[in-house]
CHARMM-style PDB file with segment names, atoms N, HN, CA, C and O in Angstrom:
ATOM      1  N   MET     1      27.710-127.555  45.132  1.00  0.00      PROA
ATOM      2  CA  MET     1      28.148-127.792  43.690  1.00  0.00      PROA
ATOM      3  C   MET     1      27.536-128.313  43.306  1.00  0.00      PROA
ATOM      4  O   MET     1      27.173-129.387  43.787  1.00  0.00      PROA
ATOM      5  N   ARG     2      26.965-127.657  41.883  1.00  0.00      PROA
ATOM      6  HN  ARG     2      27.260-126.785  41.492  1.00  0.00      PROA
ATOM      7  CA  ARG     2      26.438-128.897  40.970  1.00  0.00      PROA
ATOM      8  C   ARG     2      27.303-129.292  39.888  1.00  0.00      PROA
ATOM      9  O   ARG     2      28.226-128.619  39.429  1.00  0.00      PROA
ATOM     10  N   ARG     3      26.857-130.665  39.441  1.00  0.00      PROA
ATOM     11  HN  ARG     3      26.107-131.212  39.813  1.00  0.00      PROA
ATOM     12  CA  ARG     3      27.687-131.208  38.391  1.00  0.00      PROA
ATOM     13  C   ARG     3      27.348-130.359  37.410  1.00  0.00      PROA
ATOM     14  O   ARG     3      26.492-129.483  37.285  1.00  0.00      PROA
ATOM     15  N   ARG     4      28.711-131.070  36.340  1.00  0.00      PROA
ATOM     16  HN  ARG     4      29.407-131.782  36.442  1.00  0.00      PROA
ATOM     17  CA  ARG     4      28.671-130.500  35.020  1.00  0.00      PROA
ATOM     18  C   ARG     4      27.333-130.845  34.140  1.00  0.00      PROA
ATOM     19  O   ARG     4      26.735-131.823  34.587  1.00  0.00      PROA
ATOM     20  N   LEU     5      26.770-130.280  33.044  1.00  0.00      PROA
ATOM     21  HN  LEU     5      27.256-129.485  32.680  1.00  0.00      PROA
ATOM     22  CA  LEU     5      25.924-131.163  32.610  1.00  0.00      PROA
ATOM     23  C   LEU     5      26.652-131.952  32.252  1.00  0.00      PROA
ATOM     24  O   LEU     5      27.879-131.970  32.163  1.00  0.00      PROA
ATOM     25  N   ALA     6      25.498-133.006  31.918  1.00  0.00      PROA
ATOM     26  HN  ALA     6      24.501-132.991  31.991  1.00  0.00      PROA
ATOM     27  CA  ALA     6      25.921-134.581  30.977  1.00  0.00      PROA
ATOM     28  C   ALA     6      25.940-133.928  29.535  1.00  0.00      PROA
ATOM     29  O   ALA     6      25.758-132.714  29.443  1.00  0.00      PROA
ATOM     30  N   ARG     7      26.149-134.677  28.441  1.00  0.00      PROA
ATOM     31  HN  ARG     7      26.297-135.663  28.515  1.00  0.00      PROA
ATOM     32  CA  ARG     7      25.827-134.565  27.840  1.00  0.00      PROA
ATOM     33  C   ARG     7      25.742-136.198  26.750  1.00  0.00      PROA
ATOM     34  O   ARG     7      26.596-137.083  26.807  1.00  0.00      PROA
ATOM     35  N   GLY     8      24.576-136.224  25.892  1.00  0.00      PROA
ATOM     36  HN  GLY     8      23.882-135.505  25.846  1.00  0.00      PROA
ATOM     37  CA  GLY     8      23.917-137.195  25.571  1.00  0.00      PROA
ATOM     38  C   GLY     8      24.480-136.983  24.285  1.00  0.00      PROA
ATOM     39  O   GLY     8      25.289-136.082  24.066  1.00  0.00      PROA
ATOM     40  N   PRO     9      23.987-137.961  23.238  1.00  0.00      PROA
ATOM     41  CA  PRO     9      24.233-138.381  21.792  1.00  0.00      PROA
ATOM     42  C   PRO     9      24.282-137.334  21.016  1.00  0.00      PROA
ATOM     43  O   PRO     9      23.235-136.689  21.093  1.00  0.00      PROA
ATOM     44  N   ARG    10      25.063-136.882  20.290  1.00  0.00      PROA
ATOM     45  HN  ARG    10      25.913-137.405  20.227  1.00  0.00      PROA
ATOM     46  CA  ARG    10      24.668-135.719  19.722  1.00  0.00      PROA
ATOM     47  C   ARG    10      23.563-136.210  18.838  1.00  0.00      PROA
ATOM     48  O   ARG    10      23.494-137.426  18.665  1.00  0.00      PROA
ATOM     49  N   ARG    11      22.666-135.405  18.238  1.00  0.00      PROA
ATOM     50  HN  ARG    11      22.723-134.416  18.378  1.00  0.00      PROA
ATOM     51  CA  ARG    11      21.477-136.038  17.439  1.00  0.00      PROA
ATOM     52  C   ARG    11      20.954-134.640  16.951  1.00  0.00      PROA
ATOM     53  O   ARG    11      19.749-134.420  17.079  1.00  0.00      PROA
ATOM     54  N   PRO    12      21.919-133.493  16.296  1.00  0.00      PROA
ATOM     55  CA  PRO    12      21.134-132.492  16.211  1.00  0.00      PROA
ATOM     56  C   PRO    12      20.068-132.201  15.081  1.00  0.00      PROA
ATOM     57  O   PRO    12      19.358-131.202  14.963  1.00  0.00      PROA
ATOM     58  N   HSD    13      20.149-133.575  14.104  1.00  0.00      PROA
ATOM     59  HN  HSD    13      20.726-134.386  14.200  1.00  0.00      PROA
ATOM     60  CA  HSD    13      19.368-133.073  13.242  1.00  0.00      PROA
ATOM     61  C   HSD    13      17.765-133.269  13.872  1.00  0.00      PROA
ATOM     62  O   HSD    13      16.933-132.688  13.175  1.00  0.00      PROA
ATOM     63  N   VAL    14      17.203-133.980  15.056  1.00  0.00      PROA
ATOM     64  HN  VAL    14      17.878-134.453  15.623  1.00  0.00      PROA
ATOM     65  CA  VAL    14      16.318-134.216  15.481  1.00  0.00      PROA
ATOM     66  C   VAL    14      15.804-133.196  16.396  1.00  0.00      PROA
ATOM     67  O   VAL    14      14.623-132.920  16.606  1.00  0.00      PROA
ATOM     68  N   THR    15      17.103-132.550  17.037  1.00  0.00      PROA
ATOM     69  HN  THR    15      18.063-132.774  16.866  1.00  0.00      PROA
ATOM     70  CA  THR    15      16.402-131.099  17.682  1.00  0.00      PROA
ATOM     71  C   THR    15      15.752-130.286  16.719  1.00  0.00      PROA
ATOM     72  O   THR    15      14.648-129.758  16.857  1.00  0.00      PROA
ATOM     73  N   ARG    16      16.688-130.198  15.492  1.00  0.00      PROA
ATOM     74  HN  ARG    16      17.584-130.626  15.380  1.00  0.00      PROA
ATOM     75  CA  ARG    16      16.662-129.096  14.789  1.00  0.00      PROA
ATOM     76  C   ARG    16      15.066-129.685  14.473  1.00  0.00      PROA
ATOM     77  O   ARG    16      14.203-128.988  15.007  1.00  0.00      PROA
ATOM     78  N   ALA    17      14.605-130.735  13.771  1.00  0.00      PROA
ATOM     79  HN  ALA    17      15.306-131.301  13.337  1.00  0.00      PROA
ATOM     80  CA  ALA    17      13.287-130.841  13.215  1.00  0.00      PROA
ATOM     81  C   ALA    17      12.480-130.787  14.110  1.00  0.00      PROA
ATOM     82  O   ALA    17      11.295-130.767  13.776  1.00  0.00      PROA
ATOM     83  N   ALA    18      12.807-130.747  15.480  1.00  0.00      PROA
ATOM     84  HN  ALA    18      13.770-130.764  15.750  1.00  0.00      PROA
ATOM     85  CA  ALA    18      11.776-130.867  16.348  1.00  0.00      PROA
ATOM     86  C   ALA    18      11.215-129.267  16.741  1.00  0.00      PROA
ATOM     87  O   ALA    18      10.122-128.872  17.146  1.00  0.00      PROA
ATOM     88  N   VAL    19      12.430-128.593  16.438  1.00  0.00      PROA
ATOM     89  HN  VAL    19      13.318-128.913  16.109  1.00  0.00      PROA
ATOM     90  CA  VAL    19      12.381-126.896  16.860  1.00  0.00      PROA
ATOM     91  C   VAL    19      11.395-126.327  15.524  1.00  0.00      PROA
ATOM     92  O   VAL    19      10.242-125.897  15.523  1.00  0.00      PROA
ATOM     93  N   THR    20      12.571-126.563  14.198  1.00  0.00      PROA
ATOM     94  HN  THR    20      13.508-126.913  14.199  1.00  0.00      PROA
ATOM     95  CA  THR    20      12.332-125.816  13.376  1.00  0.00      PROA
ATOM     96  C   THR    20      10.579-126.205  12.435  1.00  0.00      PROA
ATOM     97  O   THR    20       9.829-125.321  12.020  1.00  0.00      PROA
ATOM     98  N   ALA    21      10.387-127.337  12.344  1.00  0.00      PROA
ATOM     99  HN  ALA    21      10.996-128.054  12.681  1.00  0.00      PROA
ATOM    100  CA  ALA    21       8.775-127.774  12.127  1.00  0.00      PROA
ATOM    101  C   ALA    21       7.781-126.896  12.066  1.00  0.00      PROA
ATOM    102  O   ALA    21       7.160-126.378  11.138  1.00  0.00      PROA
ATOM    103  N   PRO    22       7.728-126.792  13.705  1.00  0.00      PROA
ATOM    104  CA  PRO    22       6.770-125.845  14.353  1.00  0.00      PROA
ATOM    105  C   PRO    22       6.719-124.557  13.810  1.00  0.00      PROA
ATOM    106  O   PRO    22       5.666-123.922  13.775  1.00  0.00      PROA
ATOM    107  N   ALA    23       7.971-124.049  13.309  1.00  0.00      PROA
ATOM    108  HN  ALA    23       8.827-124.565  13.338  1.00  0.00      PROA
ATOM    109  CA  ALA    23       8.143-122.451  13.433  1.00  0.00      PROA
ATOM    110  C   ALA    23       7.936-122.547  12.060  1.00  0.00      PROA
ATOM    111  O   ALA    23       7.559-121.478  11.580  1.00  0.00      PROA
ATOM    112  N   VAL    24       8.043-123.389  11.324  1.00  0.00      PROA
ATOM    113  HN  VAL    24       8.349-124.257  11.714  1.00  0.00      PROA
ATOM    114  CA  VAL    24       8.354-123.145   9.595  1.00  0.00      PROA
ATOM    115  C   VAL    24       6.478-123.033   9.726  1.00  0.00      PROA
ATOM    116  O   VAL    24       6.019-121.977   9.289  1.00  0.00      PROA
ATOM    117  N   ARG    25       5.328-124.180  10.360  1.00  0.00      PROA
ATOM    118  HN  ARG    25       5.701-125.038  10.715  1.00  0.00      PROA
ATOM    119  CA  ARG    25       4.373-123.686  10.075  1.00  0.00      PROA
ATOM    120  C   ARG    25       3.770-123.108  10.781  1.00  0.00      PROA
ATOM    121  O   ARG    25       2.565-123.036  10.539  1.00  0.00      PROA
ATOM    122  N   ALA    26       4.241-122.508  11.834  1.00  0.00      PROA
ATOM    123  HN  ALA    26       5.219-122.566  12.031  1.00  0.00      PROA
ATOM    124  CA  ALA    26       3.540-120.982  11.779  1.00  0.00      PROA
ATOM    125  C   ALA    26       3.893-120.068  11.265  1.00  0.00      PROA
ATOM    126  O   ALA    26       3.203-119.048  11.270  1.00  0.00      PROA
ATOM    127  N   THR    27       4.822-120.117  10.787  1.00  0.00      PROA
ATOM    128  HN  THR    27       5.382-120.945  10.783  1.00  0.00      PROA
ATOM    129  CA  THR    27       5.460-118.505   9.473  1.00  0.00      PROA
ATOM    130  C   THR    27       4.390-118.878   8.468  1.00  0.00      PROA
ATOM    131  O   THR    27       3.274-118.364   8.528  1.00  0.00      PROA
ATOM    132  N   VAL    28       4.672-119.640   7.678  1.00  0.00      PROA
ATOM    133  HN  VAL    28       5.580-120.058   7.629  1.00  0.00      PROA
ATOM    134  CA  VAL    28       3.384-120.372   6.628  1.00  0.00      PROA
ATOM    135  C   VAL    28       2.280-119.799   6.974  1.00  0.00      PROA
ATOM    136  O   VAL    28       1.811-118.874   6.310  1.00  0.00      PROA
ATOM    137  N   LEU    29       1.559-120.391   8.351  1.00  0.00      PROA
ATOM    138  HN  LEU    29       1.940-121.142   8.890  1.00  0.00      PROA
ATOM    139  CA  LEU    29       0.213-120.004   8.325  1.00  0.00      PROA
ATOM    140  C   LEU    29       0.052-118.593   8.500  1.00  0.00      PROA
ATOM    141  O   LEU    29      -0.713-117.911   7.819  1.00  0.00      PROA
ATOM    142  N   LEU    30       0.805-118.151   9.450  1.00  0.00      PROA
ATOM    143  HN  LEU    30       1.427-118.705  10.003  1.00  0.00      PROA
ATOM    144  CA  LEU    30       0.373-116.571   9.609  1.00  0.00      PROA
ATOM    145  C   LEU    30       1.743-115.422   9.821  1.00  0.00      PROA
ATOM    146  O   LEU    30       2.091-114.910  10.885  1.00  0.00      PROA
ATOM    147  N   PRO    31       2.315-115.236   8.557  1.00  0.00      PROA
ATOM    148  CA  PRO    31       3.161-114.478   8.871  1.00  0.00      PROA
ATOM    149  C   PRO    31       3.782-114.064   9.180  1.00  0.00      PROA
ATOM    150  O   PRO    31       5.007-114.068   9.054  1.00  0.00      PROA
ATOM    151  N   ALA    32       2.321-112.998  10.285  1.00  0.00      PROA
ATOM    152  HN  ALA    32       1.326-112.995  10.387  1.00  0.00      PROA
ATOM    153  CA  ALA    32       3.042-112.149  11.403  1.00  0.00      PROA
ATOM    154  C   ALA    32       3.736-112.556  12.152  1.00  0.00      PROA
ATOM    155  O   ALA    32       4.554-111.745  12.587  1.00  0.00      PROA
ATOM    156  N   LEU    33       3.801-114.111  12.745  1.00  0.00      PROA
ATOM    157  HN  LEU    33       3.137-114.770  12.392  1.00  0.00      PROA
ATOM    158  CA  LEU    33       4.201-114.898  13.298  1.00  0.00      PROA
ATOM    159  C   LEU    33       6.309-114.942  13.100  1.00  0.00      PROA
ATOM    160  O   LEU    33       7.083-115.341  13.970  1.00  0.00      PROA
ATOM    161  N   ALA    34       6.616-114.508  11.989  1.00  0.00      PROA
ATOM    162  HN  ALA    34       5.988-114.184  11.282  1.00  0.00      PROA
ATOM    163  CA  ALA    34       8.252-115.234  11.666  1.00  0.00      PROA
ATOM    164  C   ALA    34       8.414-114.538  12.808  1.00  0.00      PROA
ATOM    165  O   ALA    34       8.039-115.206  13.771  1.00  0.00      PROA
ATOM    166  N   ASP    35       8.798-113.522  13.084  1.00  0.00      PROA
ATOM    167  HN  ASP    35       9.103-112.979  12.301  1.00  0.00      PROA
ATOM    168  CA  ASP    35      10.269-113.084  13.866  1.00  0.00      PROA
ATOM    169  C   ASP    35       9.756-113.954  15.546  1.00  0.00      PROA
ATOM    170  O   ASP    35      10.578-114.534  16.256  1.00  0.00      PROA
ATOM    171  N   ALA    36       8.774-113.878  15.763  1.00  0.00      PROA
ATOM    172  HN  ALA    36       8.107-113.407  15.186  1.00  0.00      PROA
ATOM    173  CA  ALA    36       8.161-114.659  17.080  1.00  0.00      PROA
ATOM    174  C   ALA    36       8.737-115.883  16.766  1.00  0.00      PROA
ATOM    175  O   ALA    36       9.352-116.418  17.688  1.00  0.00      PROA
ATOM    176  N   ALA    37       8.690-116.540  15.562  1.00  0.00      PROA
ATOM    177  HN  ALA    37       8.190-116.105  14.812  1.00  0.00      PROA
ATOM    178  CA  ALA    37       8.612-118.052  15.768  1.00  0.00      PROA
ATOM    179  C   ALA    37      10.221-118.204  15.797  1.00  0.00      PROA
ATOM    180  O   ALA    37      10.723-119.048  16.540  1.00  0.00      PROA
ATOM    181  N   LYS    38      11.167-117.228  14.833  1.00  0.00      PROA
ATOM    182  HN  LYS    38      10.759-116.543  14.230  1.00  0.00      PROA
ATOM    183  CA  LYS    38      12.547-117.260  14.753  1.00  0.00      PROA
ATOM    184  C   LYS    38      13.444-116.855  15.874  1.00  0.00      PROA
ATOM    185  O   LYS    38      14.570-117.293  16.110  1.00  0.00      PROA
ATOM    186  N   THR    39      12.714-115.873  16.584  1.00  0.00      PROA
ATOM    187  HN  THR    39      11.799-115.516  16.392  1.00  0.00      PROA
ATOM    188  CA  THR    39      12.898-115.947  17.941  1.00  0.00      PROA
ATOM    189  C   THR    39      13.015-117.334  19.091  1.00  0.00      PROA
ATOM    190  O   THR    39      13.797-117.716  19.962  1.00  0.00      PROA
ATOM    191  N   ALA    40      11.641-117.805  18.438  1.00  0.00      PROA
ATOM    192  HN  ALA    40      11.006-117.494  17.731  1.00  0.00      PROA
ATOM    193  CA  ALA    40      11.560-118.763  20.300  1.00  0.00      PROA
ATOM    194  C   ALA    40      12.091-120.154  19.663  1.00  0.00      PROA
ATOM    195  O   ALA    40      12.025-121.240  20.239  1.00  0.00      PROA
ATOM    196  N   ALA    41      12.648-119.924  18.328  1.00  0.00      PROA
ATOM    197  HN  ALA    41      12.701-119.042  17.859  1.00  0.00      PROA
ATOM    198  CA  ALA    41      13.613-121.166  18.017  1.00  0.00      PROA
ATOM    199  C   ALA    41      14.583-120.818  18.082  1.00  0.00      PROA
ATOM    200  O   ALA    41      15.178-121.894  18.155  1.00  0.00      PROA
ATOM    201  N   ASP    42      15.452-119.949  18.127  1.00  0.00      PROA
ATOM    202  HN  ASP    42      14.969-119.076  18.069  1.00  0.00      PROA
ATOM    203  CA  ASP    42      16.620-119.500  18.287  1.00  0.00      PROA
ATOM    204  C   ASP    42      16.825-119.699  19.690  1.00  0.00      PROA
ATOM    205  O   ASP    42      17.897-120.107  20.135  1.00  0.00      PROA
ATOM    206  N   ALA    43      15.657-119.376  20.526  1.00  0.00      PROA
ATOM    207  HN  ALA    43      14.785-119.044  20.164  1.00  0.00      PROA
ATOM    208  CA  ALA    43      15.829-119.283  21.971  1.00  0.00      PROA
ATOM    209  C   ALA    43      15.745-120.887  23.014  1.00  0.00      PROA
ATOM    210  O   ALA    43      15.858-121.113  24.218  1.00  0.00      PROA
ATOM    211  N   ALA    44      15.415-121.996  21.434  1.00  0.00      PROA
ATOM    212  HN  ALA    44      15.322-121.812  20.455  1.00  0.00      PROA
ATOM    213  CA  ALA    44      15.086-123.315  21.758  1.00  0.00      PROA
ATOM    214  C   ALA    44      16.599-123.970  21.459  1.00  0.00      PROA
ATOM    215  O   ALA    44      16.894-125.104  21.836  1.00  0.00      PROA
ATOM    216  N   TYR    45      17.398-123.207  20.821  1.00  0.00      PROA
ATOM    217  HN  TYR    45      17.158-122.285  20.514  1.00  0.00      PROA
ATOM    218  CA  TYR    45      18.570-123.902  20.107  1.00  0.00      PROA
ATOM    219  C   TYR    45      19.694-123.637  21.001  1.00  0.00      PROA
ATOM    220  O   TYR    45      20.588-124.479  21.079  1.00  0.00      PROA
ATOM    221  N   ASP    46      19.753-122.459  21.749  1.00  0.00      PROA
ATOM    222  HN  ASP    46      19.026-121.775  21.686  1.00  0.00      PROA
ATOM    223  CA  ASP    46      20.273-121.971  22.686  1.00  0.00      PROA
ATOM    224  C   ASP    46      20.658-122.495  23.900  1.00  0.00      PROA
ATOM    225  O   ASP    46      21.802-122.311  24.316  1.00  0.00      PROA
ATOM    226  N   MET    47      19.759-123.189  24.582  1.00  0.00      PROA
ATOM    227  HN  MET    47      18.829-123.339  24.245  1.00  0.00      PROA
ATOM    228  CA  MET    47      20.176-124.470  25.068  1.00  0.00      PROA
ATOM    229  C   MET    47      20.346-125.575  25.111  1.00  0.00      PROA
ATOM    230  O   MET    47      19.976-126.545  25.773  1.00  0.00      PROA
ATOM    231  N   ARG    48      21.420-125.180  23.732  1.00  0.00      PROA
ATOM    232  HN  ARG    48      21.720-124.392  23.194  1.00  0.00      PROA
ATOM    233  CA  ARG    48      22.258-126.476  23.502  1.00  0.00      PROA
ATOM    234  C   ARG    48      23.620-126.180  24.108  1.00  0.00      PROA
ATOM    235  O   ARG    48      24.260-127.112  24.595  1.00  0.00      PROA
ATOM    236  N   ASN    49      23.989-125.242  24.110  1.00  0.00      PROA
ATOM    237  HN  ASN    49      23.469-124.485  23.714  1.00  0.00      PROA
ATOM    238  CA  ASN    49      25.436-124.274  24.219  1.00  0.00      PROA
ATOM    239  C   ASN    49      25.440-124.047  26.483  1.00  0.00      PROA
ATOM    240  O   ASN    49      26.331-123.717  27.266  1.00  0.00      PROA
ATOM    241  N   ALA    50      24.217-124.377  26.645  1.00  0.00      PROA
ATOM    242  HN  ALA    50      23.493-124.645  26.009  1.00  0.00      PROA
ATOM    243  CA  ALA    50      24.552-123.978  28.525  1.00  0.00      PROA
ATOM    244  C   ALA    50      25.834-125.081  28.820  1.00  0.00      PROA
ATOM    245  O   ALA    50      26.064-126.277  28.639  1.00  0.00      PROA
ATOM    246  N   THR    51      26.340-124.183  29.249  1.00  0.00      PROA
ATOM    247  HN  THR    51      26.154-123.211  29.397  1.00  0.00      PROA
ATOM    248  CA  THR    51      27.876-124.869  30.524  1.00  0.00      PROA
ATOM    249  C   THR    51      27.776-125.719  31.639  1.00  0.00      PROA
ATOM    250  O   THR    51      28.435-126.624  32.150  1.00  0.00      PROA
ATOM    251  N   ASP    52      25.897-124.643  31.995  1.00  0.00      PROA
ATOM    252  HN  ASP    52      25.361-123.908  31.580  1.00  0.00      PROA
ATOM    253  CA  ASP    52      25.737-125.497  33.973  1.00  0.00      PROA
ATOM    254  C   ASP    52      24.836-125.285  34.331  1.00  0.00      PROA
ATOM    255  O   ASP    52      24.353-124.452  33.564  1.00  0.00      PROA
ATOM    256  N   HSD    53      23.986-125.563  35.305  1.00  0.00      PROA
ATOM    257  HN  HSD    53      24.379-126.240  35.927  1.00  0.00      PROA
ATOM    258  CA  HSD    53      22.829-125.999  35.479  1.00  0.00      PROA
ATOM    259  C   HSD    53      22.323-123.946  35.308  1.00  0.00      PROA
ATOM    260  O   HSD    53      21.374-123.607  34.600  1.00  0.00      PROA
ATOM    261  N   ALA    54      22.969-123.166  35.901  1.00  0.00      PROA
ATOM    262  HN  ALA    54      23.740-123.441  36.476  1.00  0.00      PROA
ATOM    263  CA  ALA    54      22.325-122.157  36.087  1.00  0.00      PROA
ATOM    264  C   ALA    54      22.216-121.306  34.291  1.00  0.00      PROA
ATOM    265  O   ALA    54      21.411-120.459  33.905  1.00  0.00      PROA
ATOM    266  N   ALA    55      23.129-121.830  33.697  1.00  0.00      PROA
ATOM    267  HN  ALA    55      23.783-122.518  34.011  1.00  0.00      PROA
ATOM    268  CA  ALA    55      23.383-121.563  32.133  1.00  0.00      PROA
ATOM    269  C   ALA    55      21.556-121.941  31.696  1.00  0.00      PROA
ATOM    270  O   ALA    55      20.674-121.150  31.361  1.00  0.00      PROA
ATOM    271  N   LEU    56      21.504-123.291  31.854  1.00  0.00      PROA
ATOM    272  HN  LEU    56      22.220-123.934  32.127  1.00  0.00      PROA
ATOM    273  CA  LEU    56      20.604-124.360  31.066  1.00  0.00      PROA
ATOM    274  C   LEU    56      19.318-123.636  32.083  1.00  0.00      PROA
ATOM    275  O   LEU    56      18.286-123.820  31.438  1.00  0.00      PROA
ATOM    276  N   ASP    57      19.040-123.052  33.123  1.00  0.00      PROA
ATOM    277  HN  ASP    57      19.878-122.902  33.647  1.00  0.00      PROA
ATOM    278  CA  ASP    57      17.809-122.402  33.575  1.00  0.00      PROA
ATOM    279  C   ASP    57      17.710-121.345  32.734  1.00  0.00      PROA
ATOM    280  O   ASP    57      16.554-121.135  32.367  1.00  0.00      PROA
ATOM    281  N   THR    58      18.687-120.471  32.224  1.00  0.00      PROA
ATOM    282  HN  THR    58      19.626-120.641  32.522  1.00  0.00      PROA
ATOM    283  CA  THR    58      18.386-119.596  32.232  1.00  0.00      PROA
ATOM    284  C   THR    58      17.932-119.607  30.907  1.00  0.00      PROA
ATOM    285  O   THR    58      16.757-119.295  30.716  1.00  0.00      PROA
ATOM    286  N   ALA    59      18.755-119.957  29.802  1.00  0.00      PROA
ATOM    287  HN  ALA    59      19.710-120.211  29.957  1.00  0.00      PROA
ATOM    288  CA  ALA    59      18.372-120.676  28.266  1.00  0.00      PROA
ATOM    289  C   ALA    59      16.693-121.112  28.471  1.00  0.00      PROA
ATOM    290  O   ALA    59      15.966-120.713  27.561  1.00  0.00      PROA
ATOM    291  N   ARG    60      16.141-121.758  29.390  1.00  0.00      PROA
ATOM    292  HN  ARG    60      16.731-122.083  30.129  1.00  0.00      PROA
ATOM    293  CA  ARG    60      14.923-122.533  29.369  1.00  0.00      PROA
ATOM    294  C   ARG    60      13.999-121.744  29.454  1.00  0.00      PROA
ATOM    295  O   ARG    60      13.061-121.830  28.661  1.00  0.00      PROA
ATOM    296  N   THR    61      14.035-120.568  30.648  1.00  0.00      PROA
ATOM    297  HN  THR    61      14.796-120.499  31.293  1.00  0.00      PROA
ATOM    298  CA  THR    61      13.484-119.717  30.684  1.00  0.00      PROA
ATOM    299  C   THR    61      13.392-118.996  29.442  1.00  0.00      PROA
ATOM    300  O   THR    61      12.340-118.960  28.804  1.00  0.00      PROA
ATOM    301  N   ARG    62      14.537-118.372  29.039  1.00  0.00      PROA
ATOM    302  HN  ARG    62      15.392-118.401  29.558  1.00  0.00      PROA
ATOM    303  CA  ARG    62      14.321-117.629  27.924  1.00  0.00      PROA
ATOM    304  C   ARG    62      13.528-117.888  26.593  1.00  0.00      PROA
ATOM    305  O   ARG    62      12.783-117.218  25.877  1.00  0.00      PROA
ATOM    306  N   ALA    63      14.306-119.875  26.591  1.00  0.00      PROA
ATOM    307  HN  ALA    63      14.911-120.419  27.172  1.00  0.00      PROA
ATOM    308  CA  ALA    63      12.799-120.198  25.364  1.00  0.00      PROA
ATOM    309  C   ALA    63      11.453-120.405  25.549  1.00  0.00      PROA
ATOM    310  O   ALA    63      10.616-120.679  24.688  1.00  0.00      PROA
ATOM    311  N   ASN    64      11.302-120.256  26.732  1.00  0.00      PROA
ATOM    312  HN  ASN    64      11.982-120.034  27.431  1.00  0.00      PROA
ATOM    313  CA  ASN    64      10.143-120.316  27.094  1.00  0.00      PROA
ATOM    314  C   ASN    64       8.739-119.586  27.047  1.00  0.00      PROA
ATOM    315  O   ASN    64       7.594-119.953  26.781  1.00  0.00      PROA
ATOM    316  N   ASN    65       9.593-117.851  27.590  1.00  0.00      PROA
ATOM    317  HN  ASN    65      10.522-117.552  27.805  1.00  0.00      PROA
ATOM    318  CA  ASN    65       8.545-116.640  27.269  1.00  0.00      PROA
ATOM    319  C   ASN    65       8.713-116.521  25.936  1.00  0.00      PROA
ATOM    320  O   ASN    65       7.922-115.850  25.272  1.00  0.00      PROA
ATOM    321  N   ALA    66       9.729-117.136  25.402  1.00  0.00      PROA
ATOM    322  HN  ALA    66      10.371-117.681  25.941  1.00  0.00      PROA
ATOM    323  CA  ALA    66       9.569-116.221  23.683  1.00  0.00      PROA
ATOM    324  C   ALA    66       8.515-117.419  23.271  1.00  0.00      PROA
ATOM    325  O   ALA    66       7.539-116.938  22.696  1.00  0.00      PROA
ATOM    326  N   ALA    67       8.453-118.770  23.403  1.00  0.00      PROA
ATOM    327  HN  ALA    67       9.246-119.161  23.871  1.00  0.00      PROA
ATOM    328  CA  ALA    67       7.263-119.347  22.991  1.00  0.00      PROA
ATOM    329  C   ALA    67       5.828-118.538  23.377  1.00  0.00      PROA
ATOM    330  O   ALA    67       4.939-118.170  22.610  1.00  0.00      PROA
ATOM    331  N   LEU    68       5.899-118.436  24.439  1.00  0.00      PROA
ATOM    332  HN  LEU    68       6.621-118.736  25.062  1.00  0.00      PROA
ATOM    333  CA  LEU    68       4.626-117.806  25.183  1.00  0.00      PROA
ATOM    334  C   LEU    68       4.444-116.548  24.068  1.00  0.00      PROA
ATOM    335  O   LEU    68       3.476-116.274  23.358  1.00  0.00      PROA
ATOM    336  N   GLU    69       5.537-116.006  24.175  1.00  0.00      PROA
ATOM    337  HN  GLU    69       6.323-116.228  24.752  1.00  0.00      PROA
ATOM    338  CA  GLU    69       5.271-114.650  23.356  1.00  0.00      PROA
ATOM    339  C   GLU    69       4.935-114.618  21.948  1.00  0.00      PROA
ATOM    340  O   GLU    69       4.297-113.676  21.478  1.00  0.00      PROA
ATOM    341  N   ALA    70       5.565-116.170  20.844  1.00  0.00      PROA
ATOM    342  HN  ALA    70       6.083-116.935  21.227  1.00  0.00      PROA
ATOM    343  CA  ALA    70       5.101-116.468  19.837  1.00  0.00      PROA
ATOM    344  C   ALA    70       3.254-116.864  20.248  1.00  0.00      PROA
ATOM    345  O   ALA    70       2.382-116.624  19.413  1.00  0.00      PROA
ATOM    346  N   VAL    71       3.021-117.290  21.207  1.00  0.00      PROA
ATOM    347  HN  VAL    71       3.730-117.485  21.885  1.00  0.00      PROA
ATOM    348  CA  VAL    71       1.693-117.522  21.307  1.00  0.00      PROA
ATOM    349  C   VAL    71       0.730-116.584  21.754  1.00  0.00      PROA
ATOM    350  O   VAL    71      -0.409-116.857  21.375  1.00  0.00      PROA
ATOM    351  N   GLY    72       0.814-115.802  22.284  1.00  0.00      PROA
ATOM    352  HN  GLY    72       1.739-115.580  22.592  1.00  0.00      PROA
ATOM    353  CA  GLY    72       0.263-114.429  22.479  1.00  0.00      PROA
ATOM    354  C   GLY    72      -0.321-113.989  21.185  1.00  0.00      PROA
ATOM    355  O   GLY    72      -1.486-113.748  20.869  1.00  0.00      PROA
ATOM    356  N   ARG    73       1.483-113.921  20.110  1.00  0.00      PROA
ATOM    357  HN  ARG    73       2.430-114.116  20.367  1.00  0.00      PROA
ATOM    358  CA  ARG    73       0.918-113.068  19.332  1.00  0.00      PROA
ATOM    359  C   ARG    73       0.194-113.965  18.189  1.00  0.00      PROA
ATOM    360  O   ARG    73      -0.140-113.188  17.295  1.00  0.00      PROA
ATOM    361  N   GLY    74      -0.189-115.325  17.859  1.00  0.00      PROA
ATOM    362  HN  GLY    74       0.082-115.957  18.585  1.00  0.00      PROA
ATOM    363  CA  GLY    74      -1.090-115.647  17.336  1.00  0.00      PROA
ATOM    364  C   GLY    74      -2.394-115.650  17.551  1.00  0.00      PROA
ATOM    365  O   GLY    74      -3.295-115.914  16.756  1.00  0.00      PROA
ATOM    366  N   ALA    75      -2.472-115.244  19.030  1.00  0.00      PROA
ATOM    367  HN  ALA    75      -1.739-115.030  19.677  1.00  0.00      PROA
ATOM    368  CA  ALA    75      -3.782-115.663  19.372  1.00  0.00      PROA
ATOM    369  C   ALA    75      -4.692-114.129  19.723  1.00  0.00      PROA
ATOM    370  O   ALA    75      -5.784-114.070  20.289  1.00  0.00      PROA
ATOM    371  N   ALA    76      -3.888-112.985  19.208  1.00  0.00      PROA
ATOM    372  HN  ALA    76      -3.001-113.033  18.748  1.00  0.00      PROA
ATOM    373  CA  ALA    76      -3.943-111.769  18.904  1.00  0.00      PROA
ATOM    374  C   ALA    76      -4.710-111.326  17.603  1.00  0.00      PROA
ATOM    375  OT1 ALA    76      -4.770-110.135  17.297  1.00  0.00      PROA
TER     376      ALA     76
END
């Protein structure tokens, strides 16, 4: 049985800045990426709500796939 996820100090502004800044840059520089950037940012935020390791793994995979989709659209 896995242990419950430990919560570190809450610093939502740090996470928000780390996720939002690249998403905004992508949206401004390449408006066609706006939807993909928002999806990737939302997926990254969703990792904060994981209640166990399985949920975190699922959220992490979703965030990674969303980021890869955004990058793929930018390269196209």
